[in-house]
NUVEX-337665 format. One record per atom (N, C-alpha, C): residue number from 0; residue in one letter; atom name; x, y, z. Coordinates in steps of 0.05 Angstrom, whole numbers. Last residue first. Layout:
<atoms>
+------+-------+------+--------+--------+--------+
! vogu ! vexvo ! gunu !   east !  north !     up !
+------+-------+------+--------+--------+--------+
!  NUM !     A !   CA !      X !      Y !      Z !
...
+------+-------+------+--------+--------+--------+
</atoms>
This chain:
<atoms>
+------+-------+------+--------+--------+--------+
! vogu ! vexvo ! gunu !   east !  north !     up !
+------+-------+------+--------+--------+--------+
!  118 !     X !    N !    866 !   2603 !   5035 !
!  118 !     X !   CA !    885 !   2600 !   5015 !
!  118 !     X !    C !    885 !   2602 !   4988 !
!  117 !     X !    N !    832 !   2618 !   5074 !
!  117 !     X !   CA !    859 !   2610 !   5081 !
!  117 !     X !    C !    878 !   2610 !   5057 !
!  116 !     X !    N !    786 !   2631 !   5044 !
!  116 !     X !   CA !    797 !   2650 !   5063 !
!  116 !     X !    C !    826 !   2644 !   5070 !
!  115 !     X !    N !    776 !   2585 !   5015 !
!  115 !     X !   CA !    781 !   2610 !   5001 !
!  115 !     X !    C !    794 !   2631 !   5019 !
!  114 !     X !    N !    769 !   2548 !   5057 !
!  114 !     X !   CA !    790 !   2544 !   5036 !
!  114 !     X !    C !    796 !   2569 !   5021 !
!  113 !     X !    N !    724 !   2570 !   5082 !
!  113 !     X !   CA !    749 !   2568 !   5096 !
!  113 !     X !    C !    773 !   2565 !   5077 !
!  112 !     X !    N !    685 !   2563 !   5041 !
!  112 !     X !   CA !    692 !   2590 !   5051 !
!  112 !     X !    C !    719 !   2590 !   5065 !
!  111 !     X !    N !    685 !   2507 !   5038 !
!  111 !     X !   CA !    691 !   2524 !   5014 !
!  111 !     X !    C !    700 !   2551 !   5023 !
!  110 !     X !    N !    668 !   2492 !   5090 !
!  110 !     X !   CA !    695 !   2485 !   5080 !
!  110 !     X !    C !    704 !   2501 !   5055 !
!  109 !     X !    N !    615 !   2518 !   5088 !
!  109 !     X !   CA !    635 !   2524 !   5107 !
!  109 !     X !    C !    664 !   2517 !   5098 !
!  108 !     X !    N !    581 !   2494 !   5052 !
!  108 !     X !   CA !    593 !   2520 !   5045 !
!  108 !     X !    C !    616 !   2527 !   5064 !
!  107 !     X !    N !    572 !   2443 !   5078 !
!  107 !     X !   CA !    579 !   2445 !   5050 !
!  107 !     X !    C !    593 !   2472 !   5043 !
!  106 !     X !    N !    563 !   2450 !   5133 !
!  106 !     X !   CA !    577 !   2427 !   5124 !
!  106 !     X !    C !    587 !   2430 !   5095 !
!  105 !     X !    N !    533 !   2498 !   5136 !
!  105 !     X !   CA !    559 !   2496 !   5150 !
!  105 !     X !    C !    576 !   2473 !   5139 !
!  104 !     X !    N !    488 !   2484 !   5106 !
!  104 !     X !   CA !    506 !   2505 !   5097 !
!  104 !     X !    C !    533 !   2504 !   5111 !
!  103 !     X !    N !    468 !   2443 !   5140 !
!  103 !     X !   CA !    475 !   2437 !   5112 !
!  103 !     X !    C !    494 !   2458 !   5101 !
!  102 !     X !    N !    458 !   2472 !   5187 !
!  102 !     X !   CA !    477 !   2450 !   5187 !
!  102 !     X !    C !    486 !   2443 !   5159 !
!  101 !     X !    N !    420 !   2508 !   5169 !
!  101 !     X !   CA !    445 !   2518 !   5180 !
!  101 !     X !    C !    466 !   2496 !   5179 !
!  100 !     X !    N !    379 !   2472 !   5157 !
!  100 !     X !   CA !    391 !   2489 !   5135 !
!  100 !     X !    C !    418 !   2499 !   5144 !
!   99 !     X !    N !    367 !   2453 !   5208 !
!   99 !     X !   CA !    377 !   2435 !   5188 !
!   99 !     X !    C !    391 !   2450 !   5165 !
!   98 !     X !    N !    349 !   2500 !   5232 !
!   98 !     X !   CA !    373 !   2487 !   5242 !
!   98 !     X !    C !    385 !   2468 !   5222 !
!   97 !     X !    N !    302 !   2507 !   5201 !
!   97 !     X !   CA !    324 !   2527 !   5200 !
!   97 !     X !    C !    350 !   2516 !   5211 !
!   96 !     X !    N !    272 !   2463 !   5216 !
!   96 !     X !   CA !    281 !   2466 !   5188 !
!   96 !     X !    C !    303 !   2486 !   5185 !
!   95 !     X !    N !    265 !   2476 !   5270 !
!   95 !     X !   CA !    280 !   2452 !   5263 !
!   95 !     X !    C !    290 !   2454 !   5234 !
!   94 !     X !    N !    234 !   2523 !   5264 !
!   94 !     X !   CA !    260 !   2524 !   5278 !
!   94 !     X !    C !    277 !   2500 !   5270 !
!   93 !     X !    N !    188 !   2503 !   5241 !
!   93 !     X !   CA !    204 !   2523 !   5226 !
!   93 !     X !    C !    232 !   2524 !   5238 !
!   92 !     X !    N !    172 !   2470 !   5283 !
!   92 !     X !   CA !    178 !   2458 !   5257 !
!   92 !     X !    C !    195 !   2477 !   5240 !
!   91 !     X !    N !    160 !   2507 !   5323 !
!   91 !     X !   CA !    183 !   2488 !   5327 !
!   91 !     X !    C !    191 !   2475 !   5300 !
!   90 !     X !    N !    115 !   2530 !   5301 !
!   90 !     X !   CA !    139 !   2546 !   5305 !
!   90 !     X !    C !    164 !   2528 !   5308 !
!   89 !     X !    N !     81 !   2486 !   5305 !
!   89 !     X !   CA !     87 !   2498 !   5279 !
!   89 !     X !    C !    112 !   2514 !   5280 !
!   88 !     X !    N !     80 !   2480 !   5361 !
!   88 !     X !   CA !     91 !   2459 !   5344 !
!   88 !     X !    C !     98 !   2469 !   5316 !
!   87 !     X !    N !     55 !   2528 !   5376 !
!   87 !     X !   CA !     82 !   2523 !   5384 !
!   87 !     X !    C !     95 !   2501 !   5368 !
!   86 !     X !    N !      4 !   2519 !   5353 !
!   86 !     X !   CA !     20 !   2541 !   5344 !
!   86 !     X !    C !     50 !   2538 !   5351 !
!   85 !     X !    N !    -13 !   2475 !   5384 !
!   85 !     X !   CA !    -12 !   2474 !   5354 !
!   85 !     X !    C !      6 !   2495 !   5343 !
!   84 !     X !    N !    -11 !   2496 !   5436 !
!   84 !     X !   CA !      6 !   2474 !   5429 !
!   84 !     X !    C !      9 !   2472 !   5398 !
!   83 !     X !    N !    -51 !   2536 !   5433 !
!   83 !     X !   CA !    -23 !   2543 !   5439 !
!   83 !     X !    C !     -4 !   2521 !   5430 !
!   82 !     X !    N !    -95 !   2503 !   5424 !
!   82 !     X !   CA !    -87 !   2523 !   5404 !
!   82 !     X !    C !    -58 !   2532 !   5408 !
!   81 !     X !    N !    -96 !   2475 !   5472 !
!   81 !     X !   CA !    -91 !   2461 !   5447 !
!   81 !     X !    C !    -83 !   2479 !   5424 !
!   80 !     X !    N !   -108 !   2518 !   5508 !
!   80 !     X !   CA !    -83 !   2503 !   5510 !
!   80 !     X !    C !    -76 !   2488 !   5484 !
!   79 !     X !    N !   -133 !   2578 !   5484 !
!   79 !     X !   CA !   -138 !   2550 !   5491 !
!   79 !     X !    C !   -111 !   2536 !   5490 !
!   78 !     X !    N !   -163 !   2642 !   5482 !
!   78 !     X !   CA !   -138 !   2626 !   5487 !
!   78 !     X !    C !   -146 !   2598 !   5496 !
!   77 !     X !    N !   -207 !   2659 !   5428 !
!   77 !     X !   CA !   -201 !   2655 !   5457 !
!   77 !     X !    C !   -176 !   2637 !   5460 !
!   76 !     X !    N !   -218 !   2660 !   5376 !
!   76 !     X !   CA !   -199 !   2681 !   5385 !
!   76 !     X !    C !   -192 !   2676 !   5414 !
!   75 !     X !    N !   -225 !   2602 !   5336 !
!   75 !     X !   CA !   -232 !   2617 !   5359 !
!   75 !     X !    C !   -210 !   2637 !   5366 !
!   74 !     X !    N !   -217 !   2587 !   5282 !
!   74 !     X !   CA !   -234 !   2571 !   5299 !
!   74 !     X !    C !   -243 !   2588 !   5323 !
!   73 !     X !    N !   -180 !   2624 !   5261 !
!   73 !     X !   CA !   -207 !   2623 !   5250 !
!   73 !     X !    C !   -226 !   2608 !   5269 !
!   72 !     X !    N !   -134 !   2611 !   5288 !
!   72 !     X !   CA !   -146 !   2637 !   5294 !
!   72 !     X !    C !   -175 !   2638 !   5283 !
!   71 !     X !    N !   -125 !   2560 !   5265 !
!   71 !     X !   CA !   -129 !   2562 !   5294 !
!   71 !     X !    C !   -143 !   2589 !   5300 !
!   70 !     X !    N !   -116 !   2576 !   5212 !
!   70 !     X !   CA !   -138 !   2559 !   5218 !
!   70 !     X !    C !   -145 !   2560 !   5248 !
!   69 !     X !    N !    -70 !   2608 !   5218 !
!   69 !     X !   CA !    -94 !   2620 !   5207 !
!   69 !     X !    C !   -118 !   2603 !   5214 !
!   68 !     X !    N !    -33 !   2569 !   5237 !
!   68 !     X !   CA !    -40 !   2592 !   5254 !
!   68 !     X !    C !    -66 !   2605 !   5244 !
!   67 !     X !    N !    -31 !   2536 !   5191 !
!   67 !     X !   CA !    -41 !   2525 !   5217 !
!   67 !     X !    C !    -49 !   2548 !   5235 !
!   66 !     X !    N !     -8 !   2572 !   5155 !
!   66 !     X !   CA !    -35 !   2561 !   5150 !
!   66 !     X !    C !    -47 !   2549 !   5175 !
!   65 !     X !    N !     42 !   2581 !   5178 !
!   65 !     X !   CA !     23 !   2603 !   5176 !
!   65 !     X !    C !     -5 !   2593 !   5171 !
!   64 !     X !    N !     64 !   2530 !   5172 !
!   64 !     X !   CA !     60 !   2541 !   5199 !
!   64 !     X !    C !     39 !   2563 !   5198 !
!   63 !     X !    N !     67 !   2528 !   5116 !
!   63 !     X !   CA !     49 !   2509 !   5130 !
!   63 !     X !    C !     43 !   2519 !   5158 !
!   62 !     X !    N !    104 !   2569 !   5108 !
!   62 !     X !   CA !     77 !   2571 !   5096 !
!   62 !     X !    C !     58 !   2552 !   5110 !
!   61 !     X !    N !    147 !   2546 !   5135 !
!   61 !     X !   CA !    135 !   2571 !   5145 !
!   61 !     X !    C !    107 !   2575 !   5133 !
!   60 !     X !    N !    159 !   2503 !   5103 !
!   60 !     X !   CA !    150 !   2498 !   5130 !
!   60 !     X !    C !    137 !   2523 !   5142 !
!   59 !     X !    N !    176 !   2532 !   5058 !
!   59 !     X !   CA !    153 !   2514 !   5056 !
!   59 !     X !    C !    142 !   2508 !   5084 !
!   58 !     X !    N !    222 !   2558 !   5079 !
!   58 !     X !   CA !    199 !   2573 !   5068 !
!   58 !     X !    C !    174 !   2556 !   5067 !
!   57 !     X !    N !    254 !   2514 !   5091 !
!   57 !     X !   CA !    247 !   2533 !   5112 !
!   57 !     X !    C !    222 !   2548 !   5103 !
!   56 !     X !    N !    262 !   2491 !   5040 !
!   56 !     X !   CA !    246 !   2477 !   5061 !
!   56 !     X !    C !    238 !   2495 !   5083 !
!   55 !     X !    N !    295 !   2528 !   5016 !
!   55 !     X !   CA !    268 !   2525 !   5006 !
!   55 !     X !    C !    251 !   2511 !   5027 !
!   54 !     X !    N !    341 !   2514 !   5044 !
!   54 !     X !   CA !    329 !   2540 !   5048 !
!   54 !     X !    C !    300 !   2541 !   5038 !
!   53 !     X !    N !    350 !   2463 !   5026 !
!   53 !     X !   CA !    348 !   2467 !   5054 !
!   53 !     X !    C !    335 !   2494 !   5061 !
!   52 !     X !    N !    356 !   2470 !   4971 !
!   52 !     X !   CA !    332 !   2456 !   4982 !
!   52 !     X !    C !    329 !   2460 !   5011 !
!   51 !     X !    N !    406 !   2495 !   4966 !
!   51 !     X !   CA !    382 !   2508 !   4958 !
!   51 !     X !    C !    357 !   2496 !   4971 !
!   50 !     X !    N !    440 !   2454 !   4987 !
!   50 !     X !   CA !    441 !   2481 !   4997 !
!   50 !     X !    C !    415 !   2496 !   4991 !
!   49 !     X !    N !    424 !   2410 !   4955 !
!   49 !     X !   CA !    421 !   2409 !   4984 !
!   49 !     X !    C !    421 !   2437 !   4996 !
!   48 !     X !    N !    439 !   2428 !   4904 !
!   48 !     X !   CA !    411 !   2423 !   4910 !
!   48 !     X !    C !    406 !   2421 !   4940 !
!   47 !     X !    N !    494 !   2431 !   4912 !
!   47 !     X !   CA !    480 !   2455 !   4906 !
!   47 !     X !    C !    450 !   2451 !   4912 !
!   46 !     X !    N !    504 !   2376 !   4919 !
!   46 !     X !   CA !    510 !   2395 !   4941 !
!   46 !     X !    C !    495 !   2421 !   4937 !
!   45 !     X !    N !    491 !   2357 !   4868 !
!   45 !     X !   CA !    476 !   2348 !   4892 !
!   45 !     X !    C !    480 !   2367 !   4916 !
!   44 !     X !    N !    529 !   2383 !   4836 !
!   44 !     X !   CA !    501 !   2389 !   4833 !
!   44 !     X !    C !    485 !   2380 !   4858 !
!   43 !     X !    N !    589 !   2403 !   4874 !
!   43 !     X !   CA !    573 !   2388 !   4855 !
!   43 !     X !    C !    543 !   2395 !   4855 !
!   42 !     X !    N !    615 !   2470 !   4881 !
!   42 !     X !   CA !    610 !   2443 !   4891 !
!   42 !     X !    C !    593 !   2429 !   4870 !
!   41 !     X !    N !    625 !   2529 !   4886 !
!   41 !     X !   CA !    641 !   2510 !   4870 !
!   41 !     X !    C !    640 !   2481 !   4882 !
!   40 !     X !    N !    564 !   2565 !   4881 !
!   40 !     X !   CA !    583 !   2551 !   4899 !
!   40 !     X !    C !    599 !   2530 !   4882 !
!   39 !     X !    N !    524 !   2589 !   4853 !
!   39 !     X !   CA !    552 !   2596 !   4847 !
!   39 !     X !    C !    573 !   2582 !   4863 !
!   38 !     X !    N !    478 !   2568 !   4876 !
!   38 !     X !   CA !    484 !   2563 !   4848 !
!   38 !     X !    C !    512 !   2569 !   4840 !
!   37 !     X !    N !    482 !   2590 !   4928 !
!   37 !     X !   CA !    483 !   2560 !   4924 !
!   37 !     X !    C !    491 !   2554 !   4895 !
!   36 !     X !    N !    475 !   2644 !   4916 !
!   36 !     X !   CA !    500 !   2635 !   4929 !
!   36 !     X !    C !    503 !   2605 !   4925 !
!   35 !     X !    N !    424 !   2644 !   4894 !
!   35 !     X !   CA !    447 !   2651 !   4877 !
!   35 !     X !    C !    473 !   2642 !   4889 !
!   34 !     X !    N !    396 !   2626 !   4942 !
!   34 !     X !   CA !    395 !   2611 !   4917 !
!   34 !     X !    C !    418 !   2619 !   4898 !
!   33 !     X !    N !    404 !   2664 !   4984 !
!   33 !     X !   CA !    416 !   2637 !   4985 !
!   33 !     X !    C !    417 !   2623 !   4958 !
!   32 !     X !    N !    376 !   2711 !   4972 !
!   32 !     X !   CA !    405 !   2712 !   4977 !
!   32 !     X !    C !    417 !   2685 !   4973 !
!   31 !     X !    N !    324 !   2694 !   4965 !
!   31 !     X !   CA !    336 !   2711 !   4944 !
!   31 !     X !    C !    366 !   2713 !   4947 !
!   30 !     X !    N !    317 !   2668 !   5015 !
!   30 !     X !   CA !    318 !   2652 !   4990 !
!   30 !     X !    C !    331 !   2668 !   4967 !
!   29 !     X !    N !    315 !   2713 !   5048 !
!   29 !     X !   CA !    336 !   2692 !   5051 !
!   29 !     X !    C !    339 !   2675 !   5026 !
!   28 !     X !    N !    268 !   2735 !   5028 !
!   28 !     X !   CA !    293 !   2750 !   5025 !
!   28 !     X !    C !    317 !   2731 !   5028 !
!   27 !     X !    N !    234 !   2695 !   5046 !
!   27 !     X !   CA !    236 !   2700 !   5017 !
!   27 !     X !    C !    262 !   2716 !   5012 !
!   26 !     X !    N !    240 !   2700 !   5101 !
!   26 !     X !   CA !    250 !   2676 !   5088 !
!   26 !     X !    C !    252 !   2679 !   5058 !
!   25 !     X !    N !    215 !   2750 !   5108 !
!   25 !     X !   CA !    243 !   2747 !   5115 !
!   25 !     X !    C !    255 !   2722 !   5101 !
!   24 !     X !    N !    163 !   2735 !   5093 !
!   24 !     X !   CA !    178 !   2755 !   5077 !
!   24 !     X !    C !    208 !   2753 !   5083 !
!   23 !     X !    N !    151 !   2700 !   5135 !
!   23 !     X !   CA !    153 !   2689 !   5108 !
!   23 !     X !    C !    168 !   2708 !   5090 !
!   22 !     X !    N !    149 !   2738 !   5177 !
!   22 !     X !   CA !    168 !   2716 !   5178 !
!   22 !     X !    C !    172 !   2704 !   5150 !
!   21 !     X !    N !    105 !   2772 !   5161 !
!   21 !     X !   CA !    133 !   2782 !   5163 !
!   21 !     X !    C !    154 !   2760 !   5163 !
!   20 !     X !    N !     59 !   2758 !   5111 !
!   20 !     X !   CA !     69 !   2748 !   5137 !
!   20 !     X !    C !     98 !   2757 !   5140 !
!   19 !     X !    N !     48 !   2771 !   5060 !
!   19 !     X !   CA !     38 !   2789 !   5081 !
!   19 !     X !    C !     47 !   2782 !   5109 !
!   18 !     X !    N !     67 !   2729 !   5031 !
!   18 !     X !   CA !     82 !   2754 !   5030 !
!   18 !     X !    C !     73 !   2773 !   5052 !
!   17 !     X !    N !     26 !   2692 !   5037 !
!   17 !     X !   CA !     51 !   2687 !   5051 !
!   17 !     X !    C !     68 !   2713 !   5053 !
!   16 !     X !    N !    -11 !   2714 !   5002 !
!   16 !     X !   CA !    -17 !   2714 !   5031 !
!   16 !     X !    C !      9 !   2710 !   5047 !
!   15 !     X !    N !     16 !   2702 !   4954 !
!   15 !     X !   CA !     10 !   2730 !   4961 !
!   15 !     X !    C !      4 !   2733 !   4991 !
!   14 !     X !    N !     15 !   2647 !   4957 !
!   14 !     X !   CA !     41 !   2661 !   4958 !
!   14 !     X !    C !     37 !   2690 !   4965 !
!   13 !     X !    N !    -40 !   2640 !   4950 !
!   13 !     X !   CA !    -27 !   2631 !   4975 !
!   13 !     X !    C !      0 !   2645 !   4978 !
!   12 !     X !    N !    -47 !   2659 !   4898 !
!   12 !     X !   CA !    -60 !   2673 !   4920 !
!   12 !     X !    C !    -48 !   2665 !   4947 !
!   11 !     X !    N !    -17 !   2619 !   4872 !
!   11 !     X !   CA !     -8 !   2647 !   4871 !
!   11 !     X !    C !    -21 !   2663 !   4893 !
!   10 !     X !    N !    -52 !   2576 !   4883 !
!   10 !     X !   CA !    -25 !   2576 !   4893 !
!   10 !     X !    C !    -13 !   2604 !   4893 !
!    9 !     X !    N !    -96 !   2591 !   4853 !
!    9 !     X !   CA !    -99 !   2588 !   4882 !
!    9 !     X !    C !    -71 !   2589 !   4896 !
!    8 !     X !    N !    -73 !   2589 !   4802 !
!    8 !     X !   CA !    -81 !   2615 !   4813 !
!    8 !     X !    C !    -86 !   2614 !   4843 !
!    7 !     X !    N !    -66 !   2533 !   4799 !
!    7 !     X !   CA !    -43 !   2551 !   4796 !
!    7 !     X !    C !    -50 !   2579 !   4808 !
!    6 !     X !    N !   -118 !   2516 !   4801 !
!    6 !     X !   CA !   -100 !   2509 !   4823 !
!    6 !     X !    C !    -76 !   2527 !   4823 !
!    5 !     X !    N !   -136 !   2532 !   4751 !
!    5 !     X !   CA !   -147 !   2545 !   4775 !
!    5 !     X !    C !   -129 !   2540 !   4799 !
!    4 !     X !    N !   -106 !   2497 !   4720 !
!    4 !     X !   CA !   -103 !   2526 !   4716 !
!    4 !     X !    C !   -114 !   2541 !   4741 !
!    3 !     X !    N !   -125 !   2448 !   4737 !
!    3 !     X !   CA !    -97 !   2455 !   4741 !
!    3 !     X !    C !    -92 !   2485 !   4739 !
!    2 !     X !    N !   -178 !   2452 !   4717 !
!    2 !     X !   CA !   -173 !   2449 !   4746 !
!    2 !     X !    C !   -144 !   2456 !   4753 !
!    1 !     X !    N !   -169 !   2454 !   4663 !
!    1 !     X !   CA !   -181 !   2478 !   4676 !
!    1 !     X !    C !   -176 !   2476 !   4707 !
!    0 !     X !    N !   -151 !   2403 !   4652 !
!    0 !     X !   CA !   -133 !   2426 !   4649 !
!    0 !     X !    C !   -143 !   2450 !   4664 !
+------+-------+------+--------+--------+--------+
</atoms>
């Protein structure tokens, strides 16, 4: 139990570090907006979970991207092609997760919004 308790505080420390990253802060704001919208959407439970989960996934991938960048920066401050590739791949992962979230929201929330607007 002590190990789990310590892990909890390590996780809180990680979230505090994530808050210091501007991109992660933006995604936290996105979560604060998207989660209530998803919960209030007149769709089924699975659809609500897809809406919420797709935005949570962006934040999770951003945390992982930030950890890769921190590790690369810790290794060396000099520019290296492999460091650039690692950072670009992390950025690409965030981009792909954001595209997926946009697709999920367009597919689920889009028809709901259109139905309310039209009629």
